[in-house]
C-alpha positions as CSV (number, residue, x, y, z in Angstrom):
1,M,13.9,-57.7,9.3
2,S,15.2,-54.4,10.8
3,Y,13.4,-51.1,10.1
4,K,14.6,-49.1,7.1
5,A,14.4,-45.3,7.2
6,L,12.0,-43.6,4.8
7,Y,14.7,-41.8,2.9
8,R,16.4,-45.1,2.2
9,T,13.3,-47.0,1.5
10,Y,12.0,-44.5,-1.0
11,R,15.3,-43.5,-2.6
12,P,14.7,-42.9,-6.3
13,S,15.5,-45.9,-8.5
14,S,15.2,-44.0,-11.8
15,F,15.7,-40.5,-13.1
16,E,11.9,-40.0,-13.3
17,E,11.6,-40.4,-9.5
18,V,14.1,-37.7,-8.7
19,V,12.4,-34.6,-7.0
20,G,13.7,-31.3,-8.4
21,Q,17.1,-30.9,-10.2
22,Q,15.4,-31.3,-13.6
23,H,18.2,-29.5,-15.4
24,I,20.7,-32.0,-14.1
25,V,18.6,-35.1,-14.7
26,T,17.8,-34.0,-18.3
27,T,21.5,-33.4,-19.1
28,L,22.7,-36.7,-17.8
29,K,19.9,-38.7,-19.5
30,N,20.8,-37.1,-22.8
31,A,24.5,-37.8,-22.3
32,V,23.8,-41.5,-21.6
33,K,21.5,-41.9,-24.6
34,Q,24.1,-40.2,-26.9
35,N,27.0,-42.0,-25.3
36,K,28.7,-38.7,-24.5
37,I,29.8,-39.6,-21.0
38,A,32.5,-37.5,-19.3
39,H,35.4,-39.1,-17.4
40,A,34.8,-37.0,-14.3
41,Y,31.8,-35.2,-12.7
42,L,31.6,-32.8,-9.8
43,F,28.2,-32.7,-8.0
44,C,28.0,-29.8,-5.5
45,G,25.1,-28.4,-3.5
46,P,23.3,-28.3,-0.1
47,R,22.8,-31.5,1.9
48,G,20.0,-33.9,1.1
49,T,19.4,-32.5,-2.4
50,G,20.2,-35.8,-4.3
51,K,23.9,-35.7,-5.1
52,T,24.7,-39.3,-4.1
53,T,21.4,-40.6,-5.3
54,I,21.9,-39.1,-8.8
55,A,25.5,-40.4,-8.8
56,K,24.3,-44.0,-8.2
57,L,21.6,-43.5,-10.9
58,L,24.3,-42.4,-13.4
59,A,26.4,-45.5,-12.4
60,K,23.4,-47.7,-13.1
61,A,22.6,-45.9,-16.4
62,V,26.1,-46.3,-17.8
63,N,26.3,-50.0,-16.9
64,C,22.7,-50.9,-17.8
65,E,22.2,-53.6,-20.4
66,D,19.2,-51.7,-21.9
67,Q,20.8,-48.5,-23.1
68,Q,17.5,-47.2,-24.6
69,N,15.7,-47.3,-21.2
70,A,18.7,-46.9,-18.8
71,P,18.5,-47.5,-16.0
72,C,15.9,-50.3,-16.5
73,N,16.1,-51.6,-12.9
74,Q,15.5,-55.2,-14.3
75,C,18.9,-56.3,-15.6
76,R,21.5,-58.0,-13.5
77,S,23.7,-54.9,-13.4
78,C,20.9,-52.6,-12.2
79,L,19.7,-55.0,-9.6
80,A,23.3,-55.5,-8.2
81,I,23.9,-51.7,-8.0
82,Q,20.5,-51.2,-6.3
83,Q,21.4,-53.9,-3.7
84,G,24.9,-52.4,-3.2
85,N,27.0,-55.4,-4.2
86,H,28.2,-54.5,-7.7
87,P,32.0,-55.0,-7.9
88,D,32.5,-52.1,-10.3
89,I,30.8,-49.4,-8.3
90,V,33.0,-48.1,-5.5
91,E,31.8,-45.6,-2.9
92,I,34.5,-43.8,-1.0
93,D,34.0,-41.5,2.0
94,A,36.7,-38.8,1.6
95,A,36.1,-37.7,5.2
96,S,37.7,-40.9,6.5
97,N,39.9,-41.7,3.4
98,N,41.5,-38.4,2.8
99,G,45.2,-39.2,2.9
100,V,47.8,-39.6,0.2
101,D,48.1,-43.4,0.9
102,E,44.4,-44.0,0.3
103,V,44.5,-42.1,-2.9
104,R,47.6,-44.0,-4.2
105,E,45.8,-47.3,-3.4
106,L,42.8,-46.1,-5.3
107,I,45.0,-45.1,-8.3
108,E,46.6,-48.6,-8.3
109,K,43.2,-50.2,-8.7
110,V,42.0,-47.8,-11.4
111,K,44.1,-49.4,-14.1
112,Y,42.2,-52.8,-13.8
113,A,39.3,-53.4,-16.2
114,P,35.7,-53.7,-14.8
115,L,34.7,-57.2,-13.7
116,E,31.0,-57.2,-14.8
117,G,29.9,-53.8,-16.2
118,R,31.2,-51.6,-19.0
119,Y,32.5,-48.9,-16.6
120,K,34.2,-48.8,-13.3
121,V,32.6,-45.9,-11.3
122,Y,34.2,-44.3,-8.3
123,I,31.8,-42.2,-6.2
124,I,33.9,-40.0,-3.8
125,D,31.6,-38.3,-1.2
126,E,32.6,-35.1,0.7
127,V,35.5,-34.7,-1.6
128,H,36.4,-31.3,0.0
129,M,37.7,-33.2,3.0
130,M,40.7,-34.6,1.1
131,S,44.1,-33.1,1.9
132,S,46.1,-31.0,-0.5
133,G,48.5,-34.0,-0.9
134,A,45.7,-36.3,-1.7
135,F,44.2,-33.9,-4.3
136,N,47.6,-33.5,-6.0
137,A,48.1,-37.3,-6.1
138,L,44.7,-37.6,-7.8
139,L,45.3,-34.9,-10.4
140,K,47.0,-36.9,-13.1
141,T,44.7,-39.8,-12.9
142,L,41.6,-37.6,-12.8
143,E,42.8,-35.7,-15.9
144,E,43.6,-38.8,-18.0
145,P,41.9,-41.8,-16.5
146,P,41.5,-45.1,-18.4
147,S,38.6,-45.2,-20.8
148,H,36.7,-47.6,-18.6
149,V,36.7,-45.4,-15.4
150,I,34.3,-42.6,-14.4
151,F,34.9,-40.4,-11.3
152,I,31.9,-38.8,-9.6
153,L,32.9,-36.3,-6.9
154,A,30.3,-35.0,-4.5
155,T,30.6,-32.1,-2.0
156,T,28.6,-29.6,-0.1
157,E,31.5,-27.0,-0.1
158,P,32.9,-26.7,-3.6
159,Q,34.9,-23.6,-2.6
160,K,37.3,-25.9,-0.7
161,V,38.0,-28.1,-3.7
162,L,41.2,-27.2,-5.6
163,P,40.6,-25.3,-8.8
164,T,42.8,-27.7,-10.6
165,I,40.4,-30.5,-9.7
166,I,37.3,-28.5,-10.6
167,S,38.7,-27.7,-14.0
168,R,39.0,-31.4,-14.9
169,C,35.4,-32.2,-14.1
170,Q,32.0,-31.4,-15.5
171,R,30.4,-29.4,-12.7
172,Y,26.7,-29.7,-11.7
173,D,25.2,-27.4,-9.1
174,F,22.3,-28.8,-7.2
175,S,19.7,-26.4,-5.8
176,K,17.4,-26.7,-2.8
177,V,14.2,-28.5,-3.4
178,S,11.1,-26.2,-3.4
179,Q,8.6,-26.5,-0.6
180,N,5.8,-27.5,-2.9
181,E,7.9,-30.4,-4.4
182,I,8.9,-31.6,-0.9
183,M,5.3,-31.5,0.2
184,A,4.1,-33.5,-2.9
185,R,6.9,-36.1,-2.4
186,V,6.2,-36.5,1.3
187,R,2.5,-36.8,0.7
188,S,3.1,-39.5,-1.8
189,V,5.3,-41.5,0.6
190,L,2.7,-41.2,3.4
191,E,0.0,-42.5,1.1
192,Q,2.1,-45.6,0.3
193,E,2.7,-46.0,4.1
194,H,-1.1,-45.5,4.7
195,I,-0.5,-42.6,7.2
196,E,-2.7,-39.5,7.4
197,C,-1.1,-36.1,7.7
198,D,-2.6,-32.5,7.9
199,D,-1.6,-30.0,5.3
200,E,-0.3,-27.6,7.9
201,A,1.9,-30.4,9.3
202,L,3.3,-31.0,5.8
203,R,4.0,-27.4,5.4
204,L,5.9,-27.2,8.7
205,V,7.9,-30.3,7.7
206,A,8.8,-28.7,4.4
207,Q,9.9,-25.5,6.1
208,L,12.0,-27.4,8.6
209,A,13.7,-29.4,5.8
210,D,15.0,-26.1,4.3
211,G,15.2,-27.5,0.8
212,G,16.5,-31.0,1.7
213,M,14.4,-33.9,0.6
214,R,16.3,-36.4,2.8
215,D,15.8,-34.1,5.8
216,A,12.1,-33.9,5.1
217,L,11.7,-37.7,5.1
218,S,13.9,-38.0,8.3
219,I,11.6,-35.4,10.1
220,M,8.5,-37.3,8.9
221,D,10.0,-40.6,10.2
222,Q,10.4,-39.0,13.6
223,C,6.8,-37.6,13.5
224,I,5.4,-41.1,12.6
225,A,7.2,-42.6,15.5
226,Y,5.6,-40.0,17.8
227,A,2.1,-39.6,16.4
228,Q,1.6,-43.1,14.8
229,N,-1.0,-43.0,12.0
230,H,-2.3,-39.4,12.1
231,I,0.1,-36.4,12.1
232,T,-1.0,-32.9,13.0
233,A,0.8,-29.6,13.1
234,A,0.7,-29.7,16.9
235,H,2.7,-32.9,16.8
236,V,5.4,-31.3,14.7
237,N,5.3,-28.3,17.0
238,E,5.8,-30.5,20.1
239,I,8.7,-32.5,18.7
240,Y,10.7,-29.6,17.2
241,G,9.7,-26.8,19.5
242,I,8.3,-24.5,16.8
243,T,5.1,-22.5,16.3
244,T,2.6,-22.9,13.6
245,V,1.9,-20.2,11.0
246,S,-1.5,-19.6,12.4
247,E,0.1,-18.9,15.9
248,K,2.5,-16.5,14.4
249,I,-0.3,-14.6,12.5
250,E,-2.3,-14.5,15.7
251,M,0.7,-13.0,17.5
252,L,1.1,-10.4,14.7
253,Q,-2.5,-9.5,15.1
254,W,-2.0,-8.9,18.8
255,I,0.9,-6.6,18.0
256,F,-1.3,-4.6,15.5
257,Q,-4.1,-4.4,18.1
258,H,-1.7,-3.5,21.0
259,Q,-2.7,-6.6,23.0
260,A,0.4,-6.6,25.1
261,Q,-0.8,-8.8,27.9
262,L,-1.9,-11.6,25.6
263,L,1.3,-11.4,23.6
264,L,3.7,-11.4,26.6
265,E,1.8,-14.4,28.1
266,K,2.1,-16.3,24.8
267,I,5.9,-15.6,24.7
268,R,6.4,-16.9,28.2
269,T,4.4,-20.0,27.4
270,L,6.5,-20.6,24.2
271,N,9.7,-20.1,26.2
272,E,8.6,-22.6,28.8
273,K,7.9,-25.2,26.1
274,G,11.5,-24.7,24.8
275,V,10.5,-23.0,21.5
276,D,13.6,-21.6,19.7
277,I,13.0,-17.8,20.1
278,K,15.7,-17.0,17.5
279,R,14.0,-19.1,15.0
280,L,10.7,-17.6,15.9
281,T,12.2,-14.1,15.3
282,S,13.5,-15.2,11.9
283,D,10.1,-16.6,11.0
284,F,8.5,-13.3,11.8
285,I,11.0,-11.5,9.5
286,E,10.3,-13.9,6.7
287,I,6.5,-13.6,7.0
288,L,6.6,-9.8,7.1
289,K,9.1,-9.7,4.2
290,E,6.8,-11.9,2.1
291,C,3.9,-9.5,3.0
292,V,5.8,-6.5,1.7
293,I,6.8,-8.4,-1.5
294,F,3.1,-9.3,-2.0
295,I,2.0,-5.7,-1.6
296,Y,4.3,-4.7,-4.4
297,T,4.0,-7.7,-6.7
298,Q,0.6,-9.3,-6.0
299,D,2.4,-12.6,-7.1
300,V,1.3,-15.6,-5.1
301,T,4.1,-17.8,-6.4
302,L,6.6,-15.7,-4.4
303,L,5.0,-16.7,-1.1
304,N,6.7,-19.6,0.7
305,K,6.0,-19.2,4.4
306,I,2.4,-18.1,4.1
307,N,-0.4,-18.3,1.5
308,E,-2.4,-15.6,-0.2
309,E,-5.2,-15.6,2.4
310,E,-2.8,-15.3,5.3
311,A,-0.9,-12.5,3.5
312,N,-4.1,-10.5,3.0
313,T,-5.0,-11.0,6.7
314,I,-1.7,-9.5,7.8
315,I,-1.6,-6.7,5.2
316,S,-5.1,-5.5,6.0
317,G,-4.9,-1.8,6.9
318,K,-1.1,-1.8,6.9
319,S,1.3,0.0,4.6
320,S,4.6,-1.4,3.3
321,R,6.4,1.4,5.2
322,E,5.0,0.2,8.5
323,L,5.8,-3.5,7.9
324,L,9.4,-2.6,6.8
325,A,9.8,-0.6,10.1
326,L,8.8,-3.8,12.0
327,I,11.3,-5.8,10.1
328,D,14.0,-3.4,11.0
329,I,13.2,-3.9,14.7
330,L,13.2,-7.7,14.4
331,M,16.5,-7.7,12.5
332,E,18.1,-5.5,15.1
333,T,16.9,-7.8,17.8
334,L,18.2,-10.9,15.9
335,E,21.6,-9.4,15.8
336,K,21.6,-8.7,19.6
337,Y,20.8,-12.4,20.4
338,R,24.5,-13.2,20.1
339,T,25.2,-11.5,23.4
340,A,21.9,-12.0,25.1
341,S,21.6,-14.0,28.3
342,S,17.9,-14.4,27.7
343,A,16.6,-14.4,24.2
344,A,13.0,-14.3,25.4
345,S,13.5,-11.0,27.2
346,Y,15.0,-9.4,24.1
347,F,12.1,-10.7,22.1
348,E,9.6,-9.2,24.5
349,V,11.3,-5.8,24.2
350,A,11.2,-6.2,20.4
351,V,7.4,-6.8,20.3
352,L,6.9,-3.8,22.6
353,K,9.0,-1.7,20.2
354,M,6.9,-2.9,17.3
355,M,3.7,-1.7,19.1
356,A,5.3,1.7,19.8
357,E,6.4,2.0,16.2
358,L,2.9,1.3,14.9
359,D,1.5,3.8,17.5
360,S,3.9,6.6,16.3
361,S,3.2,5.9,12.6
362,Q,-0.5,6.4,13.2
363,R,0.0,9.6,15.1
364,P,0.2,12.9,13.1
365,A,3.8,13.9,12.5
366,A,5.2,16.8,14.5
367,P,6.5,19.8,12.7
368,V,10.2,19.7,11.9
369,Q,10.9,23.4,12.5
370,T,9.1,26.7,13.2
371,V,8.4,29.1,10.5
372,Y,7.1,32.6,10.5
373,T,3.3,33.0,10.9
374,Q,1.0,36.0,10.5
375,P,-0.2,37.1,13.9
376,A,-2.9,39.6,14.4
377,A,-1.7,42.9,12.9
378,A,-1.8,46.1,15.0
379,P,-3.0,49.3,13.4
380,V,-0.1,51.1,11.7
381,K,0.4,54.8,12.4
382,P,1.2,57.1,9.5
383,A,4.8,58.2,9.5
384,P,7.0,60.3,7.3
385,A,8.6,58.5,4.4
386,P,12.2,57.4,5.3
387,A,15.0,58.8,3.3
388,S,16.1,55.3,2.2
389,P,14.1,52.1,2.2
390,A,14.5,50.1,5.4
391,K,16.0,46.6,5.0
392,P,13.2,44.0,5.8
393,Q,13.8,41.7,8.6
394,I,12.6,38.1,8.9
395,E,9.8,37.5,11.4
396,I,10.2,34.7,14.0
397,S,7.0,34.1,15.9
398,N,8.0,31.9,18.8
399,M,6.5,34.3,21.4
400,P,3.0,34.0,22.8
401,E,0.2,35.4,20.6
402,G,-1.0,38.9,21.4
403,T,2.3,40.3,22.9
404,D,3.5,43.8,22.0
405,E,6.8,42.4,20.8
406,E,5.1,40.2,18.3
407,A,3.0,43.1,17.0
408,D,6.1,45.2,16.6
409,L,7.8,42.5,14.6
410,T,4.8,42.3,12.4
411,E,4.7,46.0,11.7
412,E,8.4,46.3,11.3
413,A,9.3,43.5,9.0
414,P,6.7,41.5,6.9
415,P,8.2,38.2,5.8
416,I,8.9,39.1,2.1
417,E,11.7,40.1,-0.1
418,I,11.7,43.6,-1.5
419,A,14.0,44.8,-4.3
420,P,16.3,47.5,-2.9
421,S,15.7,49.6,-6.0
422,I,12.0,50.0,-5.1
423,P,11.3,52.1,-2.0
424,T,8.3,51.2,0.1
425,P,6.1,54.2,0.8
426,P,4.4,54.1,4.2
427,E,1.1,54.6,2.5
428,E,1.3,51.1,1.1
429,N,1.6,49.7,4.6
430,I,-1.9,51.0,5.3
431,S,-3.4,49.1,2.4
432,V,-2.7,45.7,4.0
433,V,-4.1,46.6,7.5
434,Q,-7.3,44.8,8.3
435,E,-9.7,46.1,10.8
436,K,-10.7,42.6,11.8
437,P,-7.8,40.3,11.0
438,A,-8.4,36.6,10.6
439,E,-7.2,34.4,13.4
440,V,-4.2,32.3,12.2
441,H,-3.6,29.0,14.1
442,S,-0.3,27.9,15.2
443,E,1.2,25.2,12.9
444,F,1.5,22.9,15.9
445,E,-2.3,22.8,16.1
446,I,-2.9,21.8,12.5
447,P,-2.5,18.1,11.7
448,P,-1.0,17.0,8.4
449,L,-3.4,16.0,5.6
450,D,-5.0,12.6,6.1
451,Y,-3.2,9.8,4.4
452,E,-6.3,8.3,2.7
453,F,-7.5,11.8,1.7
454,V,-4.3,12.5,-0.2
455,M,-4.6,9.0,-1.8
456,Q,-8.1,10.1,-3.0
457,L,-6.6,13.4,-4.4
458,L,-4.0,11.4,-6.3
459,A,-6.7,8.9,-7.6
460,G,-8.7,11.8,-9.1
461,A,-5.7,13.7,-10.6
462,N,-5.6,14.7,-14.2
463,K,-2.4,15.2,-16.2
464,E,-3.8,17.8,-18.6
465,M,-5.1,19.9,-15.8
466,R,-1.8,19.7,-14.0
467,M,0.1,20.9,-17.1
468,K,-2.3,23.8,-17.5
469,D,-2.1,24.9,-13.9
470,E,1.7,24.5,-13.9
471,S,1.9,27.1,-16.6
472,Q,0.0,29.6,-14.5
473,W,1.9,28.6,-11.3
474,K,5.1,30.1,-12.8
475,L,3.6,33.6,-12.4
476,I,4.2,33.3,-8.6
477,D,7.8,34.4,-9.0
478,Q,6.7,37.7,-10.4
479,K,4.2,38.2,-7.5
480,C,6.9,37.8,-4.8
481,R,8.0,41.5,-5.4
482,D,4.5,42.9,-5.8
483,R,3.9,46.3,-4.3
484,D,0.8,44.9,-2.6
485,L,2.5,43.4,0.5
486,N,-0.4,41.0,1.2
487,C,0.0,39.6,-2.3
488,A,3.8,39.3,-2.0
489,R,3.5,37.6,1.4
490,I,1.3,34.8,0.0
491,A,3.4,34.5,-3.1
492,N,6.5,34.0,-0.9
493,L,4.6,31.4,1.1
494,L,3.7,29.4,-2.1
495,R,6.8,30.0,-4.3
496,N,8.7,26.9,-3.3
497,G,5.7,24.6,-3.7
498,K,5.6,22.2,-6.6
499,I,2.4,21.0,-8.2
500,V,2.2,17.2,-8.0
501,A,-1.5,16.6,-8.7
502,C,-4.5,18.5,-10.1
503,G,-8.2,17.8,-10.2
504,E,-11.2,19.8,-11.4
505,N,-11.5,21.8,-8.1
506,Y,-8.2,21.2,-6.4
507,I,-4.4,21.5,-6.6
508,L,-2.0,19.4,-4.5
509,I,1.4,20.9,-4.0
510,C,4.6,19.4,-2.4
511,V,6.7,21.5,0.0
512,S,10.0,20.9,1.8
513,Y,8.8,20.6,5.4
514,Q,5.7,19.9,7.5
515,A,5.3,23.3,9.2
516,L,5.1,25.1,5.9
517,A,2.5,22.6,4.7
518,N,0.5,23.1,7.9
519,Q,0.5,26.9,7.3
520,I,-0.8,26.5,3.8
521,N,-3.5,24.1,4.9
522,D,-4.6,26.4,7.8
523,P,-8.3,27.0,7.4
524,A,-7.8,30.6,8.5
525,M,-5.4,31.1,5.5
526,K,-7.6,29.4,2.9
527,S,-9.7,32.4,1.9
528,Q,-6.6,34.6,1.4
529,I,-4.8,31.9,-0.6
530,N,-7.8,31.2,-2.8
531,Q,-8.2,34.9,-3.4
532,F,-4.5,35.2,-4.4
533,C,-4.7,32.2,-6.7
534,Y,-7.7,33.6,-8.5
535,E,-6.6,37.2,-8.9
536,S,-2.9,36.6,-9.5
537,L,-2.7,33.2,-11.2
538,K,-6.2,32.9,-12.7
539,I,-6.6,29.6,-10.8
540,K,-9.9,29.0,-9.1
541,K,-9.2,25.9,-7.1
542,Q,-8.7,24.7,-3.6
543,L,-5.1,24.4,-2.6
544,F,-3.6,21.5,-0.4
545,A,0.0,20.9,0.6
546,I,2.0,17.9,1.7
547,T,5.7,17.3,2.4
548,Q,8.1,15.7,0.0
549,E,8.5,12.7,2.4
550,Q,4.8,12.1,2.5
551,F,4.5,12.5,-1.2
552,K,7.2,9.8,-1.8
553,I,5.4,7.4,0.6
554,E,2.0,8.1,-0.9
555,T,3.2,7.6,-4.5
556,N,4.9,4.3,-3.7
557,D,1.7,3.0,-2.0
558,F,-0.4,4.5,-4.9
559,L,1.5,2.4,-7.4
560,A,1.1,-0.8,-5.3
561,R,-2.6,-0.2,-4.8
562,S,-3.1,0.6,-8.4
563,R,-1.6,-2.7,-9.4
564,S,-3.8,-4.5,-6.9
565,G,-6.9,-2.6,-7.8
566,T,-7.5,-1.2,-4.3
567,L,-7.3,2.5,-5.0
568,P,-10.0,4.6,-3.3
569,E,-12.6,6.6,-5.1
570,P,-11.4,10.1,-6.2
571,A,-11.9,12.9,-3.7
572,Q,-15.0,15.1,-4.2
573,V,-13.7,18.7,-3.5
574,A,-16.3,21.5,-3.6
575,P,-15.7,24.4,-6.0
576,V,-14.0,27.4,-4.5
577,E,-16.2,30.4,-3.9
578,I,-14.5,33.8,-4.7
579,D,-15.8,37.2,-3.9
580,E,-14.7,39.1,-7.0
581,E,-15.5,42.5,-5.4
582,V,-13.0,41.9,-2.5
583,G,-10.0,42.8,-4.5
584,K,-11.4,46.1,-5.8
585,T,-12.7,47.2,-2.4
586,E,-9.3,46.5,-0.8
587,K,-7.5,48.6,-3.3
588,T,-9.8,51.6,-3.7
589,E,-11.0,52.3,-0.2
590,P,-7.6,52.5,1.5
591,E,-6.4,54.8,-1.2
592,Q,-9.4,57.2,-0.5
593,D,-8.6,57.0,3.2
594,V,-5.0,58.0,2.6
595,V,-6.0,61.1,0.5
596,E,-8.5,62.2,3.2
597,K,-5.9,61.8,6.0
598,L,-3.2,63.7,4.1
599,C,-5.7,66.6,3.4
600,D,-6.6,66.7,7.1
601,L,-2.9,66.8,8.2
602,F,-1.4,69.2,5.6
603,G,-4.5,71.0,4.2
604,A,-6.1,70.3,0.8
605,E,-4.2,73.2,-0.9
606,N,-0.8,71.6,0.1
607,V,-1.6,68.1,-1.2
608,E,-0.9,67.2,-4.8
609,I,-1.8,63.7,-6.0
610,I,0.6,62.4,-8.7
611,E,-0.4,59.2,-10.4
612,E,2.5,56.7,-10.9
613,E,3.0,55.7,-14.5
């Protein structure tokens, strides 16, 4: 006897043996039991999902002699249908019988009563291949067939079937069979055939089948012919030119570790073996996509290509933003394969781009634009008060530190806004001069706040503290026009910052761009900012700044890590130490110096001190 393929040998003989499509099986079983059988059915869905099989089972059920257990597979009618020689079950391939003449011949035979069964069943496969004339010839018969006739139309492309045909049928949409169901069914078949198969090989077969049960059994048939009684993942890989999941994970690890030499050698080896590079690229996209989904959901049931352990291996130390950036590179490469003469070369460039992307994401971000800084201030010479207040100018410090031009800009125009109605006496300029000014670093030298440190700040944040500090933060607007220019300068620096998190000893604010955040985080500015917050806002906490873009990324990852329970411990920030005498000293001593200098210049009898109300 000739060999019979697995998908034919193990074709389901009852509704209970059907893999997947439970919604269709249940509906048809109930219809048969209640004798509510329609005159026409349309089965549509992907290839190998059971359309023809269920059509034959329905034909067996409606003609079975035991209606309570239909199909019983024991009566004469069931056995005849199973052997393919029942005279009342007619299978037609519309791909080769798609003309008007064939349909007219069919219509002529429809009016005759069944020979053995209760119903005459016509199963028309690939019905979308019929011509418009054939469809129109079938319309009237399909709408009002004789009571003893049932039409079952099967197609993989329902959009090509005339709407007038579809409206006359009960439509059933078949879905792809899940990988787990395919693996379970194939494992059951192999046990009956007494053949061993590794779990990894089963998973590869299920992935190759792409939701088709028939395809899975056909692939396994070929693997059995190649590997005999024990099938491994390597055998499937050799036959179909694919890589295993473990190999793909290993290649991803090489990308993460910047092992370019190993990776390029592996790609050349795979290309020489005839591995489909386009399919490999698609598999990488699917694996990385599932990793991102797992980061946000922590739902194992959503993983198809990989399992939980493999997902955690890939995700380790990587953020969703980094993985999505790698997916973008692979999708762009996949699009370019259409015009590529060598897919392997494009794929090599893609993995190198992925390494560069990871390298740039781990490097501190460069400032977006330059903002004014506070260079070392030169001593200010007393000068007669101008008749009208000078319009302040914005300082731009792109010049080397220590130049005369830079000092002149600092003297001439501090970076603040001054109301035109309030003149600025020259004496007040003296009050902000420091004999030993603090060194302020360039914003290019200050890296952004560490990602994990910000995550620790967010982990220790307290909503009540934030609400309390926000009420005090509103006072900054009033300080922007303060007569104390040093106070006004720091107020203008912080005025656009928004509080996003507060702890016992710290405040995290969000600003518009990185250079401004760097200036606020500058260690040389910390003491001045802390002093300002304490004296002007009554806030005695350490101040940290990040950009809006970083805050958005951090909060997304914070939510994901919160769901997965992987948040870090809250940051331990030391309390701020404030010298409460500094403010008094800075205000009283310069005032005494001004009076003494005025007396020396004009004589004590010509100086009259008037206190401002």
